[in-house]
Each structure stands twice: as C-alpha cells, then as structure tokens.
C-alpha positions in Angstrom: 12.5 0.3 9.1 12.9 3.4 6.8 9.4 4.8 6.0 8.5 4.7 2.4 7.7 7.8 0.7 3.7 8.9 0.3 2.2 12.0 -1.0 -1.7 12.6 -1.0 -2.7 13.7 -4.7 -6.5 14.2 -3.9 -7.8 14.3 -0.9 -12.2 15.0 -0.3 -15.5 13.8 0.8 -15.2 11.0 -1.5 -12.3 10.1 -1.5 -8.3 10.5 -1.0 -5.7 9.1 -3.3 -2.4 8.6 -2.4 0.9 7.4 -4.3 3.6 5.3 -2.6 6.9 5.0 -3.3 9.4 2.3 -1.4 12.8 2.4 -2.2 14.2 -1.5 -1.2 13.2 -2.0 2.6 11.1 0.7 3.1 7.7 0.1 5.0 4.3 2.3 5.8 4.7 1.4 9.3 1.6 -0.7 11.1 -1.8 0.9 10.4 -5.5 0.1 10.1 -7.6 1.0 6.9 -10.1 2.9 8.0 -12.5 3.2 4.8 -12.1 0.1 2.0 -9.5 1.2 -0.9 -8.1 0.0 -4.2 -4.6 -0.2 -4.9 -3.1 0.5 -8.4 0.3 -0.9 -8.3 2.5 1.6 -11.1 5.3 -0.4 -11.3 5.1 -3.8 -9.6 6.7 -5.3 -7.2 7.3 -8.0 -3.8 6.3 -7.3 -1.2 6.2 -8.0 2.5 2.6 -8.0 4.3 3.2 -8.1 8.4 -0.9 -8.6 10.0 -1.8 -9.6 13.0 -1.9 -13.3 12.4 1.4 -13.3 9.8 3.6 -12.2 7.8 2.6 -12.8 4.1 4.4 -12.3 0.5 2.3 -10.3 -2.1 3.9 -10.1 -5.3 2.0 -6.6 -7.3 2.3 -6.7 -11.3 1.8 -3.2 -12.8 -2.0 -2.3 -13.3 -3.3 -5.2 -11.5 -5.2 -3.8 -9.3 -6.8 -5.3 -6.4 -9.7 -3.8 -3.9 -9.8 -4.5 0.6 -12.5 -3.5 3.2 -11.8 -1.4 5.7 -10.4 -2.8 9.2 -7.1 -4.7 7.2 -4.1 -3.9 9.9 -0.8 -4.2 8.7 3.0 -3.4 7.7 4.0 -3.9 4.3 7.7 -3.7 3.6 9.3 -3.9 -0.2 11.0 -6.9 0.0 12.3 -6.2 -4.0 15.9 -5.3 -4.7 14.2 -2.6 -6.6 11.8 0.6 -6.1 7.9 -0.4 -5.8 5.4 2.4 -6.0 1.7 1.8 -6.1 -1.3 3.9 -6.1 -3.8 3.9 -3.1 -7.5 5.1 -3.6 -9.5 5.1 -0.1 -13.8 4.9 -0.6 -14.3 7.4 2.0 -18.1 6.8 2.9 
C-alpha cells in the first residue's frame, strides 16, 4: 500500500504536531504510538484501522477531535474516495 504524506509542523520537548494527508488507499504503515495523542480531523473521511486484534472502520468528522493513549499499535488507511487530512498532536512526557 502506498505511504500517506506526513509533515512534522512542530517538534518540541513537550509536543509533536504532524499533518497527515491521505490520498484514497494510502496508509501510515504499521506503527506503535510512543506518546498519548490527539487527532483533529481537518477534512473528515473514512479509514480502515488494522490492529493486531482485528480490523475496524473509523469515520472521522471534520473538527471532531479524539484522543488515544500511548501504546496503540495499528495501520491507518484511507478507505474513502477522496483525500483525507488530519492533524496528530503527540503529548510528550
């Protein structure tokens, strides 16, 4: 699967902010989150989330932020027909 585009916008001792852009079918690749994080959808979209315990679908709505704890392991892929964009804010200890 083709890699989604990411750009680190801010990276300090306390926070890392990354802009993610996914064309249809693009994915992050399997990864583990080192820090607690918040996702802020910019465009909204439908994603397929593949974790060790199975695959689920996630619908993001623009502006509807959500948070997850460190340790999450998954691959995130754009399952929709158009580009999807979100901002990920990682909270460093």
